C-alpha positions in Angstrom: -58.8 -3.0 4.8 -57.0 -6.4 4.9 -56.7 -8.2 8.3 -53.7 -7.0 10.2 -51.1 -9.7 10.9 -50.3 -10.9 14.4 -46.6 -10.8 13.7 -44.3 -8.0 12.4 -43.5 -8.0 8.8 -40.1 -6.6 9.6 -38.9 -9.1 12.3 -41.5 -11.9 12.3 -41.9 -11.3 16.1 -45.4 -11.2 17.7 -46.7 -7.6 17.7 -47.3 -5.8 20.9 -50.7 -4.4 21.9 -49.6 -0.9 21.1 -48.1 -1.8 17.6 -49.0 0.4 14.7 -49.2 -1.3 11.4 -48.4 0.4 8.0 -50.6 -1.2 5.5 -53.3 -0.5 2.9 -52.1 3.1 2.6 -52.9 3.7 6.2 -51.6 3.5 9.8 -53.6 0.7 11.4 -54.0 -0.5 15.0 -54.2 -4.1 16.2 -58.0 -4.0 16.1 -57.8 -3.2 12.4 -58.9 0.4 12.8 -57.5 3.0 10.5 -55.6 5.6 12.5 -55.1 9.2 11.8 -52.0 10.7 13.5 -52.0 14.4 13.7 -49.9 16.8 15.8 -47.0 19.2 15.7 -43.3 19.5 15.3 -41.8 19.8 18.8 -40.1 22.0 18.4 -38.6 24.7 16.2 -36.6 25.6 19.3 -34.6 22.5 18.9 -32.7 24.0 15.9 -30.5 26.3 18.1 -28.6 25.8 21.3 -30.2 27.0 24.5 -29.6 30.9 24.9 -28.3 31.1 21.3 -31.1 32.0 19.0 -30.0 33.3 15.6 -30.7 37.0 16.3 -28.1 37.1 19.0 -25.0 37.6 16.8 -22.6 38.0 19.6 -20.4 34.8 19.9 -22.8 33.0 17.5 -20.1 31.7 15.2 -17.5 31.5 17.8 -19.5 29.2 20.1 -20.3 27.0 17.2 -16.6 26.8 16.2 -15.6 26.1 19.8 -18.3 23.4 20.2 -19.1 24.5 23.6 -22.8 25.2 23.2 -25.5 23.2 24.9 -28.9 22.0 23.7 -30.0 20.7 27.2 -33.4 22.4 27.7 -34.6 21.8 24.1 -37.4 21.4 23.2 -39.0 21.8 26.6 -37.9 22.5 30.2 -38.9 19.4 32.1 -37.4 20.5 35.4 -39.6 23.5 36.2 -43.1 22.1 35.4 -43.6 24.0 32.2 -43.3 21.0 30.0 -46.4 19.5 31.6 -48.3 22.7 30.8 -47.3 22.6 27.1 -47.8 18.9 26.6 -51.3 19.2 28.4 -52.2 22.0 26.0 -51.2 20.0 22.9 -53.0 17.0 24.1 -56.1 19.1 24.9 -55.9 20.4 21.2 -56.4 16.7 20.3 -52.9 16.0 19.0 -51.6 12.5 19.2 -48.4 12.6 17.1 -45.2 14.6 17.6 -42.4 15.0 15.1 -39.3 15.4 17.3 -36.5 17.5 15.6 -32.9 16.7 16.8 -29.8 18.3 15.1 -26.6 16.6 14.4 -24.9 19.5 16.1 -26.7 18.8 19.3 -25.3 15.3 19.5 -21.7 15.8 18.2 -20.9 19.6 18.7 -17.7 18.9 20.8 -16.0 17.1 17.9 -16.0 14.0 15.7 -17.0 11.0 17.8 -17.6 13.2 20.9 -21.3 12.7 21.8 -23.1 14.9 24.3 -24.3 12.1 26.7 -26.0 14.6 29.0 -28.1 16.0 26.2 -29.0 12.4 25.1 -30.1 11.7 28.7 -32.2 14.9 28.7 -33.8 13.9 25.5 -34.8 10.5 26.9 -36.4 12.3 29.8 -38.4 14.6 27.3 -39.5 11.6 25.4 -40.7 9.8 28.6 -42.8 13.0 29.4 -44.2 12.8 25.9 -45.1 9.2 26.4 -46.8 10.0 29.8 -49.2 12.3 27.8 -50.0 9.6 25.3 -48.1 10.8 22.3 -46.6 8.8 19.5 -43.3 10.2 18.3 -41.2 10.0 15.2 -37.6 11.3 15.4 -36.6 14.0 13.0 -32.8 14.3 12.1 -33.1 18.0 11.4 -31.1 20.5 9.3 -32.0 23.7 7.5 -28.7 25.6 7.0 -26.6 23.2 4.9 -25.1 25.0 1.8 -24.9 23.9 -1.8 -21.3 22.9 -1.4 -21.8 21.0 1.8 -24.8 19.1 0.4 -22.7 18.3 -2.6 -19.8 17.0 -0.5 -22.2 15.1 1.8 -24.0 13.3 -1.0 -21.6 13.2 -3.9 -18.1 13.9 -2.7 -16.6 10.8 -4.1 -17.6 11.7 -7.6 -17.2 15.4 -7.6 -14.6 16.1 -4.9 -12.2 13.0 -4.9 -9.3 15.1 -3.7 -11.1 15.9 -0.4 -9.9 13.1 2.0 -10.0 13.1 5.7 -8.6 10.2 7.8 -8.0 8.2 4.7 -11.5 8.4 3.3 -13.4 10.7 1.0 -15.2 13.5 2.6 -18.6 12.1 1.5 -17.9 8.9 3.5 -16.5 10.9 6.4 -19.5 13.1 6.7 -22.1 10.4 6.2 -20.4 7.9 8.6 -20.3 10.5 11.3 -23.8 11.7 10.8 -25.2 8.2 10.8 -23.1 7.1 13.7 -24.3 10.1 15.8 -28.0 9.3 15.3 -27.2 5.7 15.8 -25.9 6.5 19.3 -29.1 8.3 20.0 -31.2 5.4 18.7 -29.2 3.0 20.8 -29.8 5.2 24.0 -33.5 5.3 23.2 -33.5 1.5 22.9 -31.6 1.1 26.1 -34.1 3.2 27.9 -36.4 0.1 27.8 -39.7 1.8 27.8 -39.9 4.0 24.6 -39.6 2.0 21.5 -42.9 1.4 19.8 -45.0 2.4 22.7 -43.8 6.0 22.2 -41.1 6.3 19.5 -42.6 4.6 16.5 -40.0 5.5 13.9 -37.4 7.8 12.3 -37.7 10.4 9.7 -34.8 10.6 7.1 -32.6 13.7 6.8 -34.8 16.8 6.9 -35.5 18.4 3.5 -32.4 17.1 1.7 -31.2 19.1 -1.2 -29.2 18.2 -4.3 -26.7 21.0 -3.9 -24.8 21.3 -7.2 -25.6 17.8 -8.3 -27.2 17.6 -11.7 -26.7 21.4 -12.4 -26.6 22.0 -16.2 -24.7 25.2 -16.4 -22.9 26.9 -13.5 -23.2 30.4 -15.1 -27.0 30.2 -15.2 -30.0 29.4 -12.9 -32.5 26.8 -13.8 -35.9 28.0 -15.1 -37.9 24.9 -14.2 -36.9 24.1 -10.7 -37.0 26.5 -7.8 -37.2 29.6 -9.9 -40.6 30.4 -8.3 -38.9 31.0 -5.0 -36.4 33.6 -6.0 -36.2 36.4 -3.5 -33.5 38.9 -2.8 -30.0 38.7 -4.1 -29.7 35.6 -6.4 -26.2 34.7 -7.5 -25.6 32.0 -10.0 -23.4 29.1 -8.8 -20.4 30.6 -10.7 -20.9 33.9 -9.0 -21.1 32.1 -5.6 -17.7 30.5 -6.2 -16.2 33.8 -6.8 -17.9 35.3 -3.8 -16.5 32.6 -1.7 -13.0 33.6 -2.8 -13.6 37.2 -1.8 -14.3 38.6 -5.2 -17.0 41.3 -5.7 -20.0 40.3 -7.9 -23.0 42.0 -9.3 -25.9 39.6 -9.1 -29.6 39.5 -9.9 -32.0 40.9 -7.3 -35.5 39.6 -7.1 -38.7 40.5 -5.2 -41.6 38.3 -4.5 -45.0 39.9 -4.8 -48.6 39.0 -5.1 -48.0 37.6 -8.6 -44.8 35.7 -7.7 -41.1 36.5 -8.3 -40.0 39.5 -10.5 -36.7 40.9 -11.3 -35.8 44.0 -9.4 -32.5 45.1 -11.0 -29.1 44.0 -9.6 -27.1 44.4 -6.5 -23.3 44.2 -6.0 -22.0 42.1 -3.1 -18.5 42.8 -2.1 -16.8 40.4 0.4 -13.8 42.8 0.4 -11.3 39.8 0.0 -12.7 37.8 2.9 -12.8 34.0 1.9 -15.1 31.3 3.3 -12.4 28.8 3.0 -10.5 27.7 6.1 -6.9 29.0 6.4 -4.0 26.6 6.7 -3.2 28.0 10.1 -5.8 25.8 11.7 -3.7 22.6 11.3 -0.1 21.4 11.3 1.8 21.2 8.0 1.0 17.5 7.6 -2.7 18.2 7.8 -3.4 17.2 11.4 -6.1 19.4 13.1 -5.5 19.3 16.8 -8.9 20.8 17.7 -11.1 18.5 15.8 -8.8 15.5 15.6 -8.8 14.8 11.9 -5.9 14.3 9.4 -6.4 15.8 6.0 -4.7 14.5 2.8 -2.5 17.5 1.9 -1.2 16.0 -1.3 -4.1 17.3 -3.5 -6.3 19.3 -1.1 -5.0 22.8 -0.1 -6.5 25.0 2.5 -7.4 28.7 1.9 -8.7 28.2 -1.6 -11.8 27.0 -3.3 -12.0 23.2 -3.5 -13.8 23.4 -6.9 -10.9 25.2 -8.5 -8.7 22.4 -7.3 -10.9 20.0 -9.2 -10.6 22.2 -12.4 -14.1 23.6 -12.4 -12.9 27.2 -12.6 -9.8 29.5 -12.7 -9.5 31.8 -9.6 -7.4 34.4 -11.3 -9.6 35.1 -14.2 -12.9 34.0 -12.6 -13.6 31.9 -15.8 -15.7 28.8 -15.6 -13.7 26.0 -17.2 -16.3 23.3 -16.9 -19.9 24.6 -16.9 -21.5 21.1 -16.9 -19.0 19.6 -14.3 -21.9 18.5 -12.0 -24.2 17.4 -14.7 -22.9 14.0 -15.5 -21.6 11.0 -13.5 -17.8 10.9 -13.9 -17.8 7.1 -13.8 -20.4 6.5 -16.7 -21.0 9.9 -18.3 -24.8 9.5 -17.7 -26.8 12.4 -16.6 -27.0 12.7 -12.8 -30.3 11.6 -11.3 -29.8 12.9 -7.7 -32.5 11.0 -6.0 -31.6 7.5 -7.3 -27.8 8.1 -7.6 -27.1 9.8 -4.3 -30.1 10.3 -1.9 -31.4 6.7 -2.2 -28.0 5.0 -1.2 -27.7 7.4 1.8 -31.3 6.6 2.9 -30.6 2.9 2.8 -27.4 3.3 4.9 -29.2 5.4 7.5 -32.2 3.0 7.6 -29.9 0.0 8.1 -28.3 1.6 11.1 -31.5 2.7 12.7 -33.0 -0.8 12.3 -30.1 -2.2 14.2 -31.3 -0.2 17.3 -35.0 -0.2 16.5 -35.9 -3.3 14.5 -39.6 -2.5 14.3 -39.0 1.2 13.4 -41.3 2.7 10.8 -39.1 4.4 8.3 -40.4 7.8 7.3 -39.2 8.4 3.8 -38.5 12.0 3.0 -37.0 12.8 -0.4 -36.2 16.4 -1.5 -39.2 18.8 -1.3 -41.9 18.1 -3.9 -39.9 15.3 -5.5 -41.5 11.9 -5.6 -39.7 9.1 -3.8 -37.8 6.5 -5.7 -38.5 2.9 -5.6 -36.8 1.1 -2.7 -36.3 -2.6 -2.2 -39.1 -4.0 -0.1 -37.4 -7.2 1.2 -34.1 -5.8 2.3 -35.0 -2.2 3.3 -38.6 -1.4 3.7 -39.9 -4.6 5.2 -43.5 -3.5 5.5 -42.7 -0.7 8.0 -42.8 2.6 6.0 -44.6 6.0 5.7 -44.0 8.7 3.2 -43.3 11.9 4.9 -43.6 14.6 2.4 -43.6 18.4 3.3 -46.0 21.1 2.0 -46.4 24.8 2.5 -48.7 27.3 0.7 -45.7 29.0 -0.9 -47.5 32.2 -1.9 -48.8 32.9 1.6 -45.5 31.8 3.1 -43.3 34.2 1.1 -45.5 37.1 0.7 -46.7 36.8 4.4 -50.2 37.7 3.2 -53.4 35.6 2.7 -54.4 36.4 -0.8 -57.6 36.2 -2.8 -55.9 34.2 -5.3 -53.2 31.5 -5.4 -51.5 29.0 -7.8 -51.1 25.2 -8.1 -47.4 25.2 -7.4 -47.1 21.5 -7.3 -49.0 21.1 -10.4 -46.7 23.6 -12.2 -43.5 21.7 -11.0 -45.1 18.4 -12.1 -46.0 19.7 -15.6 -49.7 19.6 -15.2 -50.1 22.9 -17.1 -49.0 24.1 -20.4 -48.7 27.7 -19.1 -48.6 29.5 -15.7 -51.9 31.2 -16.1 -53.7 27.8 -16.0 -52.4 27.2 -12.6 -53.9 30.4 -11.1 -56.8 29.8 -8.6 -59.1 32.7 -7.8 -61.3 32.9 -4.7 -61.5 31.0 -1.5 -63.3 27.8 -2.7 -60.9 27.5 -5.6 -57.8 27.9 -3.5 -59.1 25.3 -0.8 -59.9 22.9 -3.6 -56.4 23.4 -5.2 -54.6 22.9 -1.9 -56.5 19.6 -1.3 -55.7 18.4 -4.8 -51.9 19.2 -4.3 -51.9 17.2 -1.1 -53.7 14.4 -2.8 -50.9 14.4 -5.4 -48.3 14.0 -2.7 -50.4 11.1 -1.1 -50.4 9.4 -4.5 -46.6 9.5 -4.5 -46.5 7.0 -1.6 -47.7 4.3 -3.9 -44.2 4.4 -5.6 -42.9 2.8 -2.3 -45.9 0.5 -1.9 -49.3 0.4 -0.1 -48.0 2.7 2.6 -49.5 5.7 4.5 -48.6 9.3 3.9 -47.9 11.9 6.7 -47.2 15.6 5.8 -44.2 16.1 8.1 -44.4 19.9 7.9 -47.3 22.1 7.0 -48.2 25.6 8.4 -48.6 29.2 7.9 -46.7 32.4 9.0 -48.2 34.4 11.9 -46.2 37.6 11.2 -48.4 38.4 8.2 -48.9 41.9 6.8 -46.0 43.6 8.7 -46.9 41.9 12.0 -50.4 43.3 11.9 -51.7 40.9 14.4 -49.0 41.9 16.9 -50.2 45.6 16.9 -47.2 46.7 14.8 -49.4 48.5 12.1 -52.5 50.6 12.0 -51.8 52.0 15.6 -52.3 48.6 17.1 -55.9 48.3 15.8 -55.5 44.6 14.8 -53.6 43.5 17.9 -54.6 39.9 18.5 -56.6 39.6 15.3 -55.4 36.3 13.7 -58.4 36.0 11.3 -56.2 36.0 8.2 -53.9 33.5 9.6 -57.0 31.4 10.5 -58.1 31.4 6.9 -54.7 30.4 5.6 -54.1 27.6 8.1 -57.7 26.4 7.8 -57.2 26.2 4.0 -53.9 24.2 4.3 -55.3 21.7 7.0 -58.5 21.3 5.1 -56.3 19.9 2.3 -55.6 17.0 4.5 -59.3 16.3 4.9 -61.9 15.5 2.1 -60.9 12.2 0.4 -57.3 12.5 1.3 -57.6 11.6 5.0 -54.0 12.6 5.6 -51.8 12.4 8.7 -49.8 15.6 9.5 -47.6 17.4 11.9 -47.8 21.1 11.8 -44.7 23.3 11.9 -44.3 24.3 14.7 -44.9 24.7 18.5 -42.2 26.8 20.2 -42.4 27.1 24.0 -40.4 30.4 23.9 -41.8 32.1 20.8 -41.9 35.9 20.9 -43.6 38.6 18.7 -40.2 40.4 18.5 -38.3 37.6 17.1 -40.8 34.9 16.0 -39.5 31.3 16.3 -35.9 32.7 17.0 -34.4 31.4 13.8 -33.9 33.4 10.7 -37.0 35.5 11.6 -39.3 32.6 10.9 -42.6 32.8 12.7 -44.9 29.8 12.5 -45.5 28.7 16.1 -49.0 27.8 17.0 -48.6 29.4 20.5 -46.8 32.3 21.9 -46.3 33.6 25.4 -46.7 37.1 23.9 -50.3 36.2 23.3 -51.1 35.3 26.9 -53.5 37.6 28.8 -52.1 40.9 29.9 -52.2 41.8 33.6 -53.8 45.2 34.1 -51.2 46.8 36.3 -47.5 46.7 36.9 -46.7 44.5 39.9 -43.9 46.9 40.9 -41.3 44.2 40.6 -39.6 45.2 37.3 -36.4 46.9 36.5 -36.3 49.8 34.2 -34.4 49.5 31.0 -32.1 52.4 30.3 -32.9 54.1 26.9 -29.2 54.0 26.0 -28.7 50.3 26.7 -30.8 48.4 24.1 -28.3 45.5 24.2 -29.9 44.4 27.3 -32.8 43.3 25.2 -30.7 40.7 23.5 -28.7 39.5 26.5 -29.8 35.9 27.3 -28.0 36.2 30.7 -30.7 38.6 32.0 -33.1 36.9 34.3 -33.4 33.3 35.5 -35.4 30.4 34.2 -36.0 30.2 30.4 -39.5 28.8 31.0 -41.9 31.4 29.8 -44.7 29.8 32.0 -43.1 30.3 35.3 -44.3 33.4 37.2 -41.0 35.1 37.3 -41.3 38.6 38.9 -38.1 39.9 37.4 -38.7 41.8 34.2 -37.4 44.6 32.0 -39.8 47.3 30.9 -40.1 49.9 28.1 -43.0 52.0 26.8 -45.4 50.5 24.2 -44.8 52.3 20.9 -48.5 53.1 20.6 -49.3 53.6 24.2 -46.5 55.4 26.0 -48.3 55.3 29.3 -48.4 51.6 29.5 -45.5 49.7 30.5 -44.3 46.8 28.4 -42.5 44.1 30.1 -40.6 41.1 29.0 -40.3 37.9 31.1 -36.7 37.4 32.2 -36.1 34.5 29.9 -34.7 36.5 27.1 -33.4 33.3 25.4 -36.8 33.6 23.7 -37.9 31.6 20.8 -35.0 29.6 19.5 -35.5 27.9 16.1 -37.9 26.9 13.3 -37.6 25.1 10.0 -38.8 25.9 6.6 -35.4 25.2 5.0 -36.4 25.2 1.4 -32.9 26.0 0.1 -34.4 28.6 -2.4 -36.4 30.6 0.0 -33.6 33.1 0.8 -33.1 35.0 3.9 -35.7 36.8 5.9 -35.5 40.6 6.4 -35.2 42.0 9.9 -38.1 44.3 11.1 -37.6 47.8 10.1 -38.5 49.2 13.5 -37.2 48.4 17.0 -39.7 45.9 18.2 -41.7 46.7 21.4 -41.1 44.5 24.3 -43.9 42.2 25.4 -46.5 43.3 27.9 -46.6 41.6 31.3 -48.6 38.5 30.9 -50.9 36.4 33.1 -49.0 33.0 32.9 -51.0 29.8 32.9 -50.4 26.8 35.1 -51.4 23.3 34.9 -54.2 23.9 37.4 -55.9 25.9 34.7 -56.6 22.7 32.8 -59.1 21.7 35.5 -60.3 25.1 36.7 -60.8 26.8 33.3 -60.2 24.3 30.4 -61.4 26.5 27.7 -59.2 29.5 28.8 -56.3 27.0 29.2 -56.6 25.8 25.5 -57.0 29.3 24.1 -54.5 31.3 26.1 -51.6 32.1 23.9 -53.0 30.1 21.0 -53.0 31.7 17.6 -55.7 30.8 14.9 -56.8 27.9 17.3 -59.9 27.3 15.5 -58.0 26.3 12.3 -55.8 23.7 13.8 -57.9 22.4 16.7 -60.4 20.8 14.5 -62.6 17.7 14.6 -61.2 14.6 13.0 -61.5 10.8 13.2 -58.6 9.4 15.3 -59.6 5.7 14.9 -62.0 4.4 12.2 -63.6 1.1 11.6 -63.1 0.9 7.9 -61.5 3.8 6.2 -62.5 7.4 6.0 -64.0 8.3 2.6 -64.8 11.9 3.1 -63.9 14.4 5.9 -65.5 17.8 6.0 -65.3 20.6 8.6 -66.8 24.1 8.1 -65.0 26.3 10.5 -67.6 29.1 10.1 -70.5 26.9 11.0 -68.9 24.4 13.4 -70.2 21.7 11.3 -68.4 18.3 10.9 -69.2 15.5 8.5 -67.6 12.1 8.2 -68.4 9.4 5.7 -66.8 6.0 6.4 -66.5 3.0 4.0 -66.7 -0.4 5.7 -66.1 -3.9 4.3 -66.7 -7.3 6.0 -63.0 -7.6 6.8 -63.1 -4.4 8.8 -65.0 -5.9 11.7 -62.7 -5.0 14.6 -60.7 -7.8 16.1 -60.4 -8.2 19.8 -56.8 -8.2 21.1 -56.9 -10.5 24.1 -53.7 -9.1 25.5 -55.0 -5.5 25.7 -55.9 -4.2 29.1 -59.3 -2.9 28.1 -62.3 -3.0 30.4 -64.9 -5.7 29.5 -67.2 -3.4 27.6 -64.5 -2.1 25.4 -63.0 -5.5 24.8 -66.4 -6.8 23.5 -66.4 -4.1 20.8 -64.2 -1.5 19.5 -65.6 1.8 18.1 -64.8 4.5 15.6 -63.4 7.5 17.7 -63.8 11.1 16.7 -62.0 14.1 18.4 -64.7 16.7 19.1 -62.9 19.9 20.3 -64.4 22.0 23.0 -62.8 24.9 21.1 -65.7 24.5 18.6 -68.4 22.4 20.5 -67.9 23.5 24.2 -70.7 24.0 26.6 -71.6 27.7 27.0 -70.7 27.8 30.7 -67.2 26.4 30.0 -66.7 28.9 27.1 -67.6 31.7 29.3 -65.4 30.4 32.1 -68.2 30.0 34.5 -66.8 28.2 37.6 -70.1 26.3 38.2 -69.4 23.6 35.7 -72.2 21.2 35.2 -71.9 17.6 36.2 -73.2 14.6 34.3 -72.6 11.2 32.8 -71.7 10.0 29.4 -73.8 11.5 26.7 -75.4 8.7 24.6 -77.5 8.9 21.4 -81.3 9.0 21.6 -83.1 5.8 21.0 -85.2 5.2 17.9 -84.6 5.7 14.2 -86.0 8.3 12.0 -87.8 7.2 8.8 -84.7 7.7 6.7 -82.6 5.4 9.0 -80.8 8.2 10.7 -80.3 8.2 14.5 -80.4 11.7 15.9 -79.4 12.9 19.3 -77.8 15.8 21.2 -76.2 15.8 24.6 -73.5 16.9 27.0 -70.4 14.9 27.7 -68.2 14.0 30.7 -65.5 11.6 31.5 -66.3 9.0 34.2 -63.7 6.7 35.5 -60.3 5.9 34.2 -61.6 3.0 32.1 -63.6 5.6 30.2 -60.9 8.3 30.1 -61.0 10.2 26.9 -58.1 9.6 24.6 -57.5 13.3 24.3 -57.9 14.1 28.0 -55.0 14.0 30.4 -54.2 10.6 31.8 -53.6 11.7 35.4 -54.5 14.3 38.1 -52.5 17.0 39.6 -50.5 16.2 42.6 -51.1 18.7 45.4 -49.2 21.9 44.7 -46.6 20.3 42.6 -47.6 21.6 39.2 -46.7 18.3 37.7 -48.6 15.1 37.0 -48.9 12.1 39.3 -50.0 8.7 38.3 -53.6 8.3 39.1 -56.7 6.5 37.8 -58.7 9.7 38.0 -59.2 11.9 34.8 -58.8 15.6 35.1 -62.3 16.1 33.6 -63.8 13.2 35.5 -67.0 14.9 36.6 -67.2 17.6 34.1 -69.5 18.1 31.1 -67.6 19.5 28.2 -69.5 19.5 24.9 -72.9 20.6 23.7 -73.4 18.6 20.5 -76.2 17.6 18.2 -75.3 14.4 16.4 -76.8 12.7 13.4 -75.7 9.3 12.3 -77.0 7.2 9.4 -76.7 4.0 11.4 -75.5 2.7 14.7 -75.1 4.2 18.2 -72.8 6.9 19.6 -71.7 8.4 22.8 -69.5 11.3 24.0 -67.1 11.5 26.9 -64.5 14.2 27.3 -63.6 15.4 23.8 -64.1 11.9 22.2 -67.1 10.7 20.4 -67.4 6.9 20.0 -69.6 5.6 17.2 -70.6 2.0 16.8 -72.0 0.6 13.6 -72.2 -2.9 11.9 -69.6 -4.1 9.4 -71.1 -6.1 6.4 -71.3 -9.8 6.7 -69.1 -12.0 4.4 -70.5 -11.9 0.9 -72.1 -8.5 1.3 -70.8 -5.4 -0.5 -69.2 -2.5 1.2 -71.3 -0.1 3.3 -71.1 3.7 3.8 -72.1 5.3 7.0 -72.3 9.1 7.8 -72.1 11.0 11.0 -72.8 14.8 11.3 -71.9 16.9 14.3 -73.1 20.4 15.2 -73.0 22.5 18.3 -76.4 22.5 19.7 -76.5 26.1 20.7 -74.8 27.5 17.7 -71.3 28.6 16.6 -68.9 29.9 19.3 -68.0 33.5 18.3 -64.4 34.4 17.6 -64.6 36.7 20.6 -65.3 33.7 22.9 -62.6 31.6 21.2 -60.1 34.4 22.0 -61.3 34.7 25.6 -58.2 33.1 27.0 -56.0 35.8 25.6 -58.5 38.6 26.5 -57.0 40.6 23.7 -58.9 40.0 20.5 -62.1 41.9 20.3 -65.2 41.3 18.2 -64.7 42.5 14.7 -66.3 45.8 14.1 -68.7 44.2 11.6 -69.8 41.9 14.3 -70.3 44.9 16.6 -72.4 46.6 14.1 -74.3 43.6 13.1 -75.1 41.5 16.2 -77.0 38.3 16.2 -80.5 38.5 14.2 -79.9 42.0 13.2 -81.6 42.9 10.0 -78.6 44.3 8.1 -76.5 41.2 9.0 -79.1 39.0 7.8 -79.4 40.9 4.5 -75.7 40.8 4.0 -75.6 37.1 4.4 -78.4 36.8 1.9 -76.2 38.8 -0.5 -73.4 36.2 -0.1 -71.2 38.5 2.1 -70.5 35.8 4.7 -68.9 33.3 2.4 -67.1 35.7 0.2 -63.5 36.4 1.4 -63.0 39.2 -1.2 -66.0 41.1 0.0 -64.9 40.7 3.6 -61.4 41.9 2.9 -62.5 44.7 0.9 -64.8 45.9 3.5 -62.1 45.7 6.2 -59.6 47.6 4.0 -61.9 50.3 2.8 -63.8 51.1 5.9 -60.8 52.2 7.8 -62.8 54.0 10.6 -64.7 50.8 11.3 -67.8 53.1 11.4 -71.3 52.8 10.0 -73.5 55.9 10.3 -77.2 56.6 9.3 -77.7 60.2 8.1 -80.5 62.4 6.5 -79.7 64.2 3.3 -81.7 66.6 1.1 -81.7 64.5 -2.0 -81.1 60.9 -3.1 -81.3 58.9 -6.2 -82.9 56.0 -4.5 -85.0 55.5 -1.5 -82.0 54.5 0.5 -78.3 54.8 -0.4 -75.1 53.3 0.8 -72.0 55.5 0.2 -68.4 55.4 1.4 -66.7 58.6 2.5 -63.3 59.0 4.2 -63.3 55.5 5.4 -66.9 55.5 6.8 -70.0 53.8 5.5 -73.0 56.1 5.4 -76.6 54.8 5.0 -78.5 57.8 4.0 -82.1 58.7 3.0 -84.3 62.0 2.9 -86.4 63.3 5.7 -89.5 62.7 3.7 -88.8 59.0 3.3 -87.1 58.2 6.6 -86.9 54.6 7.3 -84.1 52.1 7.7 -84.5 49.4 4.9 -82.0 46.7 5.9 -82.6 44.8 2.6 -81.7 47.7 0.4 -78.8 48.8 2.7 -77.2 45.3 2.5 -77.6 45.1 -1.3 -76.2 48.6 -1.7 -73.2 47.8 0.5 -72.3 44.7 -1.6 -72.8 46.7 -4.8 -70.5 49.4 -3.4 -67.7 46.9 -2.7 
């Protein structure tokens, strides 16, 4: 790692103490330590206006056309105290980075040049709240609903739609200028706030998931076979058919399903718009082209309303439906050269956007996001990048995302798109280990793309997994509610994806998403997407009705979708006004919905080829009454606070190095064993430098350390895991003295946070003010006198100590002239792995698996099953769960057997059977028999 400069490469100004460098393919602090920035997108809810999620059809389009909607309240409500609860939870999960989606609509919905100052003011307040919790933020100009035509006009209107002129300029310039100006206004206001730039807001992403639209399309009457074809799902018209549909003409189009082995043709379907056109009618403006509502003047000489703009450019004939120019979008009109979308259109837009952002934020890190899975182009270093860049690719496990199922096989989708295989069969990966290895390789490919830009870091801006898998099995919608609260499949999927960022990749990431108002019924509230790491519907259920609920009439289901019902939209407030209906599976138990029926607002996957999501087949049950957490729970019951409402928390709340002297060479975490291993590579130039301006205490100023987030979710003390109020007190846990013969230093201990100067980087920075439910500035840490972790630590060299959820590790950098050194640290929970039932204690819904109930700790059959390889074999485990539908093992005596002991399956029950003459229970034979049976 080269020495970090004391001046900014972008401005030449001295860097601040909080300055984050982008060099040597990493984020780096002023001490020269490698930083890993990991967190979430906050939030998918920001995609839609408050009280207008996509499932509320009434007035959805009318409000959008009127421009009267409001986004004030997104992504968090900072006026009712709930924002503190959500941010405390995110911080307690170890996250230090937030991607902050903001839509163009939220800024300029009232009309061109009319900016929502009140929403911008509210955004500043939310960002300040994020800063108070120690988060770094990068802003995300978000979209996921732009159509092919609009994308084509936005990026390439001058070339392909020259007749479309507004206010004297081509529609491409009109759209881009307004888009860039709107976010420029937001950037100005963040700058003028005076306390956010660089300390909190470190940079700006480019347009979320840009898409080429029609640019470069080879033939309008066909669909490409090499790009996007793997994501076909549902009705799939060609561009030519889409043009005809837009003019109200019925079309019979291909229909596709997406199953376990990818997309497959499923006949055809006829779509009949019945003459309804998508094109605006001439009645919206005066004869000279002036639109009084929106204030623009259209050039009426060559651009007519009420008809397709592409027919007006000679692409097709409306009367006959005939395509006149199949390759209209394939070549540049000016040169005749084939279109290269990224270099011809995306890069010029990115440079214009970056230039405007840098006017407001000169030190901004530019997060470069080209189209999904496409490598970035080269961009001029001196005039644009200026040493302040990160590559922000997106990655989703496509098979799991689309099928909504964690499969025992997968495919190297990125390798297929990049031409790594000669046929598709070579890309198939079978078994858990092969899948995990493949995901890690694919993320490694994305990391290598960053070198096209230079020696810059990579952050995976979106990564995640759907939680509504298998027909919303985990929500109790299948199997008579048997799997209610069981997120084991989602845990496997998310762990596999996030494991891809570990290993030798050492990637930064922000998971999609965290929605404060997610619901089981409607997911993230946008297009039936469901990826939120937390849901109010997974909070604990209260045992009895409090008597303060209003009954929902059976003949009035519309009340379920009325956002006006109830008061505050904050799911965390203890609002007593609810509506109730009977649970589908337990008619005697009342189900209740908190009064905030604005529910989950939005999400973003926005791969243009994903297609629409299907609505649930049945009327979703309303949510049970929940025990709603408060910020006081952070101190009273930290483990319950972090697990309540969390889904697959063991997968995303994982140990990782946040600050590293040197660079991480290998990061490993075994979720099943709660075992963490880190190998670091250190050169002489990595010896940490002391920043004389930093306000550190004397001991920390003398020597910086490598810091590792060690989550109590995996490594908590038993009394904290159980929720025992008699929390043990103690000091900082330090390594034992003395080295083992092999040079390893071994120790175990329990942690606490002492004074503010020793406050953990992932514990809250302040204490509760009396009765306020918010944070007050204080030098006391919320975990000041609490032991949190029970860890056994082994290091190859150096000393370590634990406080809060942070382990600090000191070791020597080589001297000048010496070669690089490698050091290793291993962390385990001293008293063994925390069981899934304990992890889910906060929700008090997920029970032990039936196999765990049958095979408790140290049981003979459990031991023999592990010896047979059952524990590490996902296929065997899934087969057992699917075949043994009664979740029952029985031992029985039969008259005759072929072997001494037999294992058989009958009607969903496993029978271990033997004769009366040879009655005994041989666990070894039973375990082997069960594996053979599966």
